[in-house]
C-alpha positions in Angstrom: 55.8 -9.0 -52.9 54.3 -11.6 -50.9 54.2 -10.9 -47.1 53.2 -13.2 -44.6 51.8 -11.6 -41.3 51.9 -14.3 -38.4 49.3 -12.8 -35.7 45.9 -11.4 -36.4 46.1 -9.2 -33.5 45.7 -5.4 -33.6 49.3 -5.1 -34.6 49.0 -7.9 -37.4 45.9 -6.4 -38.7 46.9 -2.8 -38.9 50.2 -3.8 -40.9 48.4 -6.2 -43.0 45.8 -3.6 -43.9 48.5 -1.0 -44.7 50.4 -3.4 -47.0 47.6 -4.5 -48.7 46.5 -1.2 -49.7 49.9 -0.8 -51.1 49.2 -3.8 -53.4 51.3 -6.4 -51.8 50.4 -10.0 -51.6 49.4 -10.4 -48.0 48.8 -13.8 -46.1 47.8 -13.7 -42.4 48.4 -16.6 -40.1 46.7 -17.0 -36.7 45.7 -20.0 -34.6 42.3 -18.2 -33.8 39.7 -18.8 -36.6 37.5 -15.9 -35.4 40.3 -13.5 -35.8 41.1 -14.8 -39.3 37.3 -14.5 -40.3 37.6 -10.8 -38.9 40.6 -10.0 -40.8 39.3 -11.6 -44.1 36.1 -9.8 -43.9 37.4 -6.2 -43.5 40.7 -6.3 -45.8 42.0 -8.0 -49.1 44.2 -10.5 -47.8 44.4 -14.3 -47.7 44.5 -16.3 -44.4 45.9 -19.3 -43.2 44.7 -21.1 -39.7 47.4 -22.6 -37.7 50.5 -22.0 -35.7 53.2 -19.5 -37.4 55.9 -21.9 -35.7 55.0 -24.7 -37.7 56.8 -25.5 -40.9 53.7 -26.8 -42.7 51.6 -23.8 -41.8 54.2 -21.5 -43.1 54.5 -23.8 -46.3 50.7 -23.4 -46.8 51.1 -19.6 -46.5 53.4 -19.4 -49.5 56.9 -19.3 -47.9 58.6 -20.0 -50.8 57.4 -17.3 -52.8 57.4 -14.9 -49.9 59.9 -11.8 -49.6 59.0 -10.7 -46.3 57.9 -12.6 -42.8 56.5 -10.2 -40.2 56.1 -12.3 -36.6 53.9 -10.3 -34.6 51.7 -12.4 -32.1 51.7 -11.1 -28.5 54.0 -13.9 -27.7 57.7 -13.2 -28.0 58.7 -16.9 -28.2 56.1 -17.8 -31.0 57.5 -14.9 -33.0 61.3 -16.1 -32.6 60.5 -19.7 -33.3 58.5 -18.5 -36.5 61.5 -16.6 -37.6 64.1 -19.7 -37.0 61.5 -22.0 -38.7 61.7 -19.7 -41.7 65.7 -19.0 -41.7 66.7 -21.6 -44.3 64.2 -19.7 -47.0 66.8 -17.9 -49.0 66.1 -14.1 -49.7 63.4 -13.9 -47.2 63.4 -10.8 -44.6 62.1 -11.8 -41.2 60.9 -9.4 -38.7 60.0 -10.4 -35.1 58.2 -8.5 -32.5 59.7 -8.9 -29.0 58.2 -7.1 -26.1 59.5 -8.3 -23.0 62.0 -5.9 -21.2 64.0 -8.9 -20.1 65.1 -9.6 -23.7 67.1 -6.4 -23.8 68.8 -6.4 -20.6 72.5 -6.5 -21.2 73.3 -10.0 -19.7 70.2 -11.6 -21.5 70.2 -9.1 -24.6 68.4 -11.1 -27.8 70.9 -11.9 -30.5 68.9 -11.5 -33.4 71.2 -13.6 -35.9 70.6 -16.6 -33.7 67.0 -16.7 -34.4 67.3 -15.8 -38.1 65.7 -12.3 -37.3 66.9 -9.2 -39.5 64.8 -6.8 -37.5 63.4 -6.8 -33.7 60.6 -4.5 -32.9 59.3 -3.4 -29.6 55.7 -1.9 -29.8 55.8 -1.0 -26.2 59.1 0.8 -26.2 58.3 2.7 -29.4 54.9 3.8 -27.8 56.9 5.0 -24.6 59.2 7.1 -26.9 56.1 8.4 -28.7 54.5 9.4 -25.4 57.5 11.1 -24.2 57.8 13.1 -27.2 54.0 14.2 -27.0 54.9 15.1 -23.2 57.6 17.3 -24.6 55.1 19.0 -27.1 52.6 19.7 -24.5 49.5 20.3 -26.7 50.7 17.9 -29.5 48.5 14.9 -30.5 51.0 13.4 -32.9 54.7 13.9 -32.9 57.2 12.3 -35.4 61.0 13.4 -35.5 63.1 13.3 -38.8 66.6 13.9 -39.9 68.0 13.2 -36.3 65.2 15.8 -34.8 66.0 18.9 -37.0 62.5 18.3 -38.5 59.4 17.5 -36.6 55.8 16.7 -37.9 53.3 17.6 -35.1 49.5 17.1 -35.0 47.6 19.8 -33.3 44.1 20.8 -32.4 42.8 24.3 -33.6 41.4 26.0 -30.6 38.8 28.9 -30.7 41.0 31.4 -29.8 43.9 30.4 -32.3 45.5 33.1 -34.5 44.9 31.0 -37.5 41.3 30.1 -37.1 39.1 31.3 -40.2 42.1 32.4 -42.3 43.5 30.9 -45.3 46.8 29.4 -45.7 47.8 31.7 -48.2 47.0 34.8 -45.7 48.8 32.8 -43.0 51.9 32.0 -45.0 52.0 35.9 -46.0 52.2 36.8 -42.2 54.8 33.9 -41.4 57.4 34.7 -44.1 60.8 33.3 -43.3 59.4 30.7 -40.8 60.0 27.1 -41.5 56.8 25.5 -41.1 54.2 24.0 -43.5 50.5 22.5 -42.8 50.5 19.4 -44.8 47.4 18.0 -43.9 43.9 18.8 -42.1 41.4 16.3 -40.6 37.7 17.7 -40.6 34.6 15.9 -40.0 36.5 12.5 -40.4 38.0 13.2 -43.8 41.6 14.1 -44.8 42.2 17.4 -46.8 45.7 17.8 -48.2 45.6 21.5 -48.3 46.2 24.4 -51.0 46.8 28.0 -50.4 43.1 28.9 -50.6 42.3 26.2 -47.9 40.7 27.9 -44.8 41.7 26.8 -41.2 38.8 26.3 -38.8 38.5 25.9 -35.1 38.3 22.4 -34.4 40.2 21.2 -37.2 43.0 18.7 -36.7 46.1 20.0 -38.4 49.4 18.4 -39.1 52.4 20.9 -39.4 56.0 19.9 -40.7 58.3 22.3 -39.1 62.0 22.9 -38.0 62.4 21.9 -34.4 63.0 25.5 -33.4 59.7 26.5 -34.8 57.6 24.1 -32.8 56.9 26.6 -30.0 55.5 29.2 -32.6 53.4 26.4 -34.2 51.9 25.5 -30.8 51.1 29.2 -30.3 49.2 29.7 -33.7 46.9 26.8 -33.0 46.1 28.5 -29.7 48.1 26.6 -27.3 50.3 27.8 -24.3 54.2 26.7 -23.7 54.4 24.4 -20.5 57.4 23.0 -18.9 57.3 19.2 -17.8 58.2 18.5 -14.3 55.9 16.2 -13.0 54.0 13.4 -14.6 51.7 10.7 -13.1 51.5 7.2 -14.7 48.5 5.0 -14.5 49.2 1.0 -14.9 51.8 -1.4 -14.5 52.1 -2.4 -18.2 55.5 -2.8 -20.0 54.9 0.6 -21.7 54.7 2.3 -17.9 58.0 0.8 -17.2 59.6 2.2 -20.3 58.2 5.4 -20.1 59.3 6.0 -16.5 62.6 5.0 -17.5 62.9 7.9 -19.8 61.3 10.3 -17.5 63.9 9.3 -14.9 66.6 9.7 -17.4 65.3 13.3 -18.3 64.9 14.5 -14.6 61.2 14.4 -14.7 59.3 13.4 -11.5 56.9 10.5 -11.8 54.2 8.7 -9.8 53.0 5.4 -10.9 49.7 4.2 -9.8 49.6 0.3 -10.2 46.6 -1.7 -9.3 48.2 -5.2 -8.9 50.1 -5.4 -5.5 52.9 -7.7 -7.0 53.3 -5.6 -10.2 53.9 -2.6 -7.9 56.7 -4.1 -5.9 58.1 -5.5 -9.0 58.3 -1.7 -10.6 59.2 -0.2 -7.5 62.3 -2.4 -7.2 63.1 -1.6 -11.0 62.3 2.1 -11.0 64.6 3.6 -8.3 63.6 7.3 -8.9 59.9 6.8 -9.6 57.1 6.8 -6.5 55.2 3.5 -7.2 51.9 3.3 -5.4 49.5 0.4 -5.2 45.8 1.4 -5.9 43.0 2.0 -8.4 43.6 4.1 -11.1 40.2 5.2 -11.5 39.7 6.2 -7.8 39.5 10.0 -7.8 40.0 10.4 -4.3 43.3 8.7 -4.5 44.4 10.5 -7.6 43.6 13.9 -6.1 45.4 12.6 -2.8 48.4 12.1 -4.9 48.2 15.6 -6.7 46.8 15.0 -9.9 45.5 18.4 -10.2 49.0 19.6 -10.0 50.8 17.4 -12.5 51.9 18.7 -15.8 50.6 15.4 -17.6 48.9 12.3 -16.5 49.4 9.2 -18.7 47.2 6.2 -18.7 48.9 3.0 -19.8 46.7 -0.1 -18.3 46.0 -3.0 -20.4 42.6 -2.1 -20.6 41.4 0.6 -23.3 38.2 1.4 -21.4 40.2 1.7 -17.9 42.6 4.0 -19.7 39.7 6.3 -21.2 38.1 6.3 -17.7 40.9 7.1 -15.7 42.1 9.9 -18.3 38.6 11.3 -17.8 38.9 11.4 -14.1 42.4 13.0 -14.3 41.1 15.6 -16.8 38.1 16.4 -14.4 40.5 16.6 -11.5 42.8 19.2 -13.5 45.7 17.3 -15.0 47.2 19.8 -17.9 47.8 17.3 -20.4 46.3 13.8 -20.7 47.7 11.0 -22.8 45.8 7.8 -23.2 46.8 4.2 -24.4 44.3 2.7 -26.9 44.4 -0.5 -28.9 41.3 -0.5 -30.7 41.8 1.8 -33.7 38.0 3.2 -33.4 39.0 4.2 -29.5 41.5 6.8 -31.2 38.8 8.9 -32.4 36.6 8.3 -29.4 39.3 9.5 -27.2 39.6 12.8 -28.8 35.9 13.5 -29.1 35.8 12.8 -25.3 38.2 15.8 -25.0 41.4 13.7 -24.4 44.5 15.2 -25.3 46.2 12.6 -27.2 46.0 9.0 -27.7 48.8 6.3 -28.3 48.7 2.9 -30.0 50.9 -0.1 -29.8 49.9 -1.1 -33.4 51.0 2.4 -34.9 54.2 2.3 -33.1 54.8 -1.3 -34.6 53.6 -0.3 -38.0 56.1 2.8 -38.2 59.0 0.5 -37.4 57.8 -2.3 -39.8 56.9 -0.1 -42.8 60.1 1.9 -42.6 62.2 -1.5 -43.0 59.9 -2.9 -45.4 60.5 0.2 -47.7 64.3 0.2 -47.0 66.2 1.8 -49.7 66.3 5.5 -49.7 63.5 5.7 -46.9 65.0 6.6 -43.6 61.8 7.1 -41.4 58.1 6.3 -41.6 55.3 7.9 -39.7 51.5 6.9 -39.7 49.2 9.2 -38.2 46.2 8.3 -36.0 43.3 10.4 -37.6 44.0 9.6 -41.0 45.5 6.8 -43.2 48.5 9.0 -44.7 52.2 8.8 -43.9 55.0 11.0 -43.7 58.2 9.5 -45.0 61.8 10.9 -45.2 64.1 10.0 -48.0 67.9 10.2 -49.0 67.6 12.1 -52.3 69.9 10.1 -54.7 71.6 11.6 -57.8 69.2 9.3 -59.9 66.0 10.6 -58.5 64.0 12.3 -61.5 63.3 15.2 -59.0 66.9 16.4 -58.8 67.3 19.8 -60.1 63.6 20.4 -61.1 61.6 23.2 -59.4 59.0 21.4 -57.4 56.3 23.7 -59.2 57.1 21.8 -62.5 57.2 18.3 -60.9 53.9 16.4 -61.5 53.5 14.8 -58.1 50.7 12.3 -57.5 47.5 13.6 -55.7 47.8 13.8 -52.2 51.5 14.4 -52.1 53.3 17.2 -50.3 57.1 17.7 -49.9 57.0 19.1 -46.5 60.5 20.0 -45.8 64.0 19.6 -47.1 67.3 18.9 -44.9 70.4 20.1 -46.6 73.4 19.9 -44.3 72.3 21.8 -41.2 69.5 23.8 -42.9 66.0 23.0 -43.0 64.0 24.3 -45.9 60.2 24.4 -46.3 60.3 24.3 -49.8 58.2 26.8 -52.4 57.4 26.2 -55.9 60.6 27.4 -56.9 62.9 25.3 -54.7 64.3 21.9 -56.2 65.9 19.1 -54.8 69.7 18.0 -54.7 71.5 14.7 -54.2 72.4 14.2 -50.8 69.4 16.1 -49.4 67.0 14.4 -47.1 63.2 15.0 -48.4 60.4 14.8 -46.0 57.4 13.8 -48.0 53.7 13.4 -46.9 51.3 11.0 -48.9 48.0 9.6 -48.7 47.7 5.5 -49.2 47.4 5.4 -52.9 50.3 7.5 -53.5 53.1 5.8 -51.6 54.0 3.6 -54.1 54.4 6.3 -56.6 56.4 8.6 -53.9 59.0 5.4 -53.4 59.6 5.0 -57.1 60.7 8.7 -57.0 63.2 8.2 -54.7 65.6 5.3 -55.7 68.5 4.1 -53.5 
C-alpha cells in the first residue's frame, strides 16, 4: 500500500520507518529539504519537497495511488488542511495529528468529518496517558494495556537483588506455576532476545513481561522492585503534556506541583488547573526543587520542550531523592541515554503517535498496538475470528514466524498465559509479541 506521510519530524520519521520496514510504499512530504535529506539517507522511502496542504504536492507524492494519508506535522492547521485537500480521493484513509487542547474543548471540539479526517491522533495526550500508567506501576519503564486493562505488557529493569537474576526462565516458571505472567522479550547489550525456557535472566537485563493485571505487583517483586503508593508528583515544564498529565493526576486525587519557567504560561496553567500548585521557576534549580520538597515526592516527571533540560532536571531530581523519575525525550538516541544515566523511564511523543497510527493502519482484527522503546518489537492484540488458521490448533503445533510469541489469551473474564497445549478459540483476544520482520505474517494469521 502507498502511504503518504506529511511531516518529516520525529513523529513522521518514526512512523515512516515502521511502515517502510513492513514493506509499504512510503512517501514523505515536508517543506524542509534538510529533513527530507536526513529521512532519505536513513530509511527506504521516497520524498517530496513542498507543503502537504498543496494539491500539486500531494499529486507529486502519488495521491491517486495512495491508500493512506498521515498528516503529522507539528502544526495542527496544516494537518487538517492536508486532509481537506485530499478528501475527494475515494478510498483514501486520512489521519491527522491535532495536539492543541483547545480543539478538544466541548464548545470547540473538532468535527473530523468536516475536514475529511478519518482519525484524529493527539500524541501529547497519548504520552500523558502513558506517563500516568508508568506512575501507577512505579518501577516500570514501559506499560501497555490490553483487553480493557485485563492484561498489561510491562517493561522492567532486573536489579542485582532480584529473585529471578541468574536463573533460567524454565526454573522460574517451575516456581511460579499458576501465575499468569510470561517474559516475552529481553533487551541485553542493545540486542533484543526472544527467550526460550533455557534463557537465563541476568541483573541489568531489560525484560518485558505480559501479565494479568493482578499479577503486576508480583512481577515488580520478581524483578527486585518494591511497591509504593502514588500520592505526590512534581511536574517540570509548561508543555501541553504537562497540562494533560496534571488533569489526569487531579482526576485521580493525586497532589501535583508544576514548575513552569515562563511566567505567562505559568499563569495560564494556574487558571486551568485548579487543583495543581503551579510555580514560576527554573526546573533545573536544585535549591528550588528541594525547597518545594522534591525529595519527598513519589515521582518527578520532566515534560519541557527541551530534551536536554528534561534529562538535566531529572538528574537533579534523582540526586535530590525523588523516588521515581520519568523523562520526556523526542530524540530516539536519547531514550537509551536516559536509561544509561540511571533515569527510570523515558516517554516519547513519536512512540505515542506511532501506537495510535499503527493500530489504525492494521485495523481489521487488530484492536491494540504498542511499540517498545528499547526495541523495535511490537505487541498487538487481535480478536480471533473463526477463519483464523490458529483456531483449535495447540500452540506447540503452530509454526509461528521466528521472533513471535503468543503472550496471553483473554477468554471471557479469564486471562490465560498459554502453554504449548493451549489453543485459540473464536472470540478470544490474543496478545502477540513480534519483531518487525514477522509483523506482516502475524497479521495474516488473524483475518477480520
